[in-house]
Structure formats: structure tokens, C-alpha cells
C-alpha positions as CSV (number, residue, x, y, z in Angstrom):
1,M,118.5,-83.5,43.0
2,N,118.3,-79.7,43.0
3,A,121.4,-78.2,41.5
4,I,122.3,-74.6,42.0
5,S,122.2,-72.7,38.8
6,F,125.3,-70.8,37.6
7,P,123.5,-67.4,37.5
8,F,122.1,-67.9,41.0
9,L,125.6,-68.8,42.3
10,I,127.2,-65.7,40.7
11,A,124.4,-63.5,42.2
12,W,125.2,-64.9,45.6
13,L,129.0,-64.6,45.1
14,V,128.6,-61.0,44.0
15,G,126.4,-60.3,47.1
16,A,128.9,-61.9,49.4
17,T,131.7,-59.9,47.9
18,L,129.7,-56.7,48.3
19,M,128.7,-57.6,51.9
20,A,132.4,-58.1,52.8
21,A,133.5,-54.9,51.1
22,G,130.7,-53.0,52.7
23,F,131.6,-54.2,56.2
24,I,135.2,-53.3,55.6
25,N,134.2,-49.8,54.5
26,I,131.9,-49.3,57.4
27,A,134.6,-50.5,59.8
28,G,136.7,-47.5,58.6
29,L,140.1,-48.9,59.0
30,R,142.9,-46.4,58.7
31,T,144.0,-47.8,55.3
32,V,140.4,-47.5,54.0
33,R,140.2,-43.8,55.2
34,E,143.6,-43.0,53.7
35,A,142.6,-44.6,50.3
36,Y,139.4,-42.5,50.2
37,A,141.4,-39.4,51.1
38,R,143.9,-40.1,48.3
39,L,141.0,-40.4,45.8
40,E,139.8,-37.0,47.1
41,F,136.5,-38.2,48.6
42,P,135.0,-36.2,51.4
43,P,135.7,-37.4,55.0
44,R,133.5,-40.3,56.1
45,F,132.5,-41.1,52.5
46,Y,133.7,-44.6,53.2
47,L,130.5,-45.0,55.4
48,V,128.3,-44.0,52.5
49,A,130.1,-46.5,50.2
50,G,129.8,-49.2,52.8
51,V,126.1,-48.7,53.4
52,L,125.5,-48.7,49.6
53,E,127.5,-52.0,49.2
54,V,125.6,-53.7,52.1
55,T,122.3,-52.5,50.7
56,A,123.2,-53.9,47.2
57,A,124.2,-57.2,48.8
58,A,120.9,-57.4,50.7
59,L,118.9,-56.7,47.6
60,L,120.8,-59.4,45.6
61,A,119.8,-61.9,48.3
62,I,116.1,-61.3,47.8
63,P,114.9,-62.8,44.5
64,E,112.1,-60.2,44.0
65,M,114.6,-57.4,44.6
66,R,117.6,-58.8,42.8
67,L,117.2,-56.6,39.8
68,F,117.5,-53.5,42.0
69,G,120.6,-55.0,43.7
70,I,122.2,-55.6,40.3
71,A,121.5,-52.1,39.3
72,L,122.9,-50.6,42.5
73,A,125.9,-52.9,42.3
74,G,126.5,-51.8,38.7
75,L,126.4,-48.2,39.7
76,I,128.8,-48.7,42.6
77,A,131.2,-50.7,40.4
78,F,131.0,-48.2,37.6
79,G,131.6,-45.2,39.9
80,A,134.6,-47.0,41.5
81,V,136.1,-47.9,38.1
82,V,135.7,-44.4,36.7
83,T,137.2,-42.9,39.8
84,L,140.2,-45.2,39.7
85,F,140.7,-44.5,35.9
86,N,140.6,-40.8,36.6
87,H,143.4,-41.2,39.2
88,R,145.3,-43.5,36.7
89,Q,145.1,-46.5,39.0
90,Y,144.2,-48.9,36.3
91,V,145.3,-52.1,38.1
92,F,143.1,-51.3,41.0
93,A,140.1,-50.9,38.6
94,V,140.3,-54.5,37.5
95,P,138.2,-56.0,40.4
96,G,135.5,-53.5,39.6
97,I,135.5,-54.4,36.0
98,I,135.3,-58.1,36.9
99,L,132.4,-57.3,39.2
100,M,130.5,-55.5,36.4
101,I,131.1,-58.5,34.1
102,A,129.8,-60.9,36.8
103,L,126.6,-58.9,37.0
104,V,125.7,-60.1,33.5
105,P,125.2,-63.8,34.4
106,A,123.8,-62.7,37.8
107,S,121.0,-60.9,35.9
108,L,119.8,-64.3,34.6
109,A,118.9,-65.1,38.2
110,V,116.3,-62.4,38.3
111,P,112.8,-64.1,38.5
112,H,110.5,-63.6,35.6
113,D,106.8,-62.7,36.0
114,T,105.8,-66.3,35.5
115,N,108.1,-67.5,38.3
116,Q,107.4,-64.9,41.0
117,V,106.2,-65.8,44.4
118,H,102.5,-65.0,44.8
119,Y,101.1,-64.5,48.2
120,V,97.6,-65.8,48.8
121,N,95.2,-64.6,51.4
122,T,94.3,-67.7,53.4
123,L,91.9,-65.8,55.8
124,R,88.3,-66.4,55.2
125,A,85.9,-63.5,55.1
126,G,83.7,-63.5,58.2
């Protein structure tokens, strides 16, 4: 029986969370736009944040790119937490802190050199 490893599960949960958050940002609901305005971001910055979150989620889903997804997700979460701390919204920063903590076990799901997928040329030379 193939059991799903804890780090792999965490990587996918973080990816799903980022994908959902990214689509919510890209949708640009009024509450989202107002929240970004209160935090003094430029207009339509919610689109940039949404695209970055969806990109991080997509990278987390690809084993060979997972390390880049973790790095991007960490940067996104760190930026969000710092922004919320600067605006004294400490309670709203908690999910970002939890996300950064979850990236630690997710990093264990990054394939090592010995476990990477290798592509073999199956075409015969003429």
C-alpha cells in the first residue's frame, strides 16, 4: 500500500490554500480591493498577488519545481506578515505565520538528486 507522506500532504495543502487565495485575489471582490486599499497598496495590486499565489501553487504541484514554489510561497507569506505587522493587524498575520511554518515540513517533499525523474531518449539514431 502506498501511503502519502506527511511532507507531501503538507506541500499539497499549502498549494491548495495558495491556489484558493490566488483565485480569490484575481476575482477582485470589493472586500479584497478595499482590504488592499486599507493596506496602502496600489490599485489592482490584488491581481499581482493573485498571480503570484497561483504561480507558487503550480510550482508546489510539480515535484521538480517544488523548491521554487516553497521559496515563492515563503516570500509571499513573509511580505504579507510584515505588511500586516506594520499596520498593527497582528491577528490577521497569524495565517501567514502558520503558512510559513507549514513550508518547513513541505520542504521535505522536495525530491533529492537521487530520486529525480530522468528522461531517457528512446529514439534510435538512424
